[in-house]
Structure formats: structure tokens, C-alpha cells
C-alpha positions as CSV (number, residue, x, y, z in Angstrom):
1,M,61.1,78.5,76.9
2,T,59.7,81.5,78.9
3,M,60.6,85.1,78.2
4,A,60.1,87.8,80.9
5,T,60.9,91.5,80.5
6,S,62.0,94.3,82.8
7,I,62.5,98.0,82.4
8,I,65.9,99.5,83.0
9,G,65.8,102.1,85.7
10,E,68.2,104.6,87.2
11,K,71.8,103.6,87.3
12,A,71.0,100.8,84.7
13,Q,69.3,98.7,87.4
14,I,66.6,96.2,86.7
15,T,64.1,94.3,88.9
16,L,64.2,90.6,88.2
17,P,60.7,89.4,87.2
18,K,59.1,87.1,89.7
19,V,59.1,84.2,87.3
20,V,62.9,84.6,87.0
21,R,63.4,84.9,90.8
22,E,61.4,81.7,91.3
23,A,63.2,79.8,88.6
24,L,66.6,80.7,90.1
25,K,65.3,80.4,93.7
26,I,66.4,83.9,94.4
27,H,64.7,85.1,97.6
28,G,66.1,88.5,98.6
29,K,68.6,91.2,99.0
30,G,72.3,90.2,99.0
31,E,72.0,87.1,96.9
32,R,74.3,87.0,93.9
33,V,73.7,86.4,90.2
34,G,76.2,85.9,87.4
35,F,76.1,87.0,83.8
36,I,77.5,84.8,81.0
37,L,77.9,86.7,77.7
38,E,77.4,84.7,74.5
39,G,77.7,87.0,71.6
40,R,74.7,89.4,71.9
41,Q,72.9,87.3,74.5
42,V,73.3,87.1,78.2
43,I,72.6,84.1,80.4
44,L,71.7,84.9,84.0
45,T,72.5,82.4,86.7
46,K,72.5,82.3,90.5
47,V,75.9,82.0,92.0
48,A,77.0,81.1,95.5
49,V,80.0,82.5,97.3
50,V,82.0,79.7,98.8
51,P,84.4,80.5,101.6
52,V,87.9,79.4,100.9
53,S,89.7,77.6,103.7
54,S,93.4,78.2,104.2
55,D,96.2,76.1,105.7
56,Y,97.8,79.4,106.8
57,T,97.0,81.5,109.9
58,A,96.2,85.2,109.5
59,D,99.8,86.0,110.8
60,E,101.3,83.6,108.3
61,L,99.3,85.2,105.4
62,A,100.4,88.7,106.5
63,A,104.0,87.5,106.6
64,L,103.6,85.9,103.2
65,E,102.3,89.2,101.8
66,R,105.3,91.0,103.3
67,L,107.6,88.3,101.9
68,S,106.2,88.8,98.4
69,R,107.1,92.5,98.5
70,E,110.6,91.8,99.8
71,R,113.6,92.8,97.6
72,P,115.8,91.0,96.6
73,V,113.5,88.1,96.0
74,R,114.3,85.2,98.4
75,T,114.4,81.6,97.2
76,F,114.0,78.5,99.4
77,R,115.4,75.0,98.9
78,S,112.3,73.3,100.3
79,G,108.8,73.9,101.5
80,K,109.9,73.3,105.1
81,A,112.5,76.1,104.7
82,F,109.9,78.4,103.3
83,M,107.4,77.6,106.1
84,R,110.2,78.3,108.7
85,A,110.9,81.7,107.2
86,L,107.2,82.5,107.0
87,R,106.7,81.6,110.7
88,N,109.7,83.6,111.7
89,M,108.4,86.6,109.8
90,A,104.9,86.1,111.5
91,R,106.6,86.2,114.9
92,L,108.5,89.4,114.1
93,K,105.3,91.2,113.2
């Protein structure tokens, strides 16, 4: 087990010690780390942002958002009926 220290600076920021950056393969600005809290201890880990793919187009997603705010709430008998309504709303945009 290796322990490294760092001083807390302005705005509660720290510089990750080189040994930590190397262990986590952190190379530069913009990379992300995660913090796991376990009682009074913190585990630091490198995290990756993975883009989420969608089966919907941007217009369909916008229509879905509008649909979610619609009053009264609409119900659909099937997924096909829902997709038809969603596509119709996307065309009306």
C-alpha cells in the first residue's frame, strides 16, 4: 500500500500526486475521477464517460419531452401507437 499526500488549496482543490496519476493512468486536464465514500475514507478512481446511444432521433426525443409535459396524460394501447404519436408530434414541431 502506498500513501501520498496533497495540500488543499483555494476552492478546496488539490493536485493529485504524480504517483496517484500514474497509478490511475490520468494524463491531463479534462479527465474524470470518481469518489467512493466508505465511512470516513474516500476511494479515488478514474471514470470514463461513455456516450449513450439512442434509438430515437433528436426530433423524436424533443417530441417525447413535450409529450411528457402534456396534460391530461395520454395513454397508449401499444408501443406502435406510442411511436406513431411521437413521430406525429415530431412532424408538428
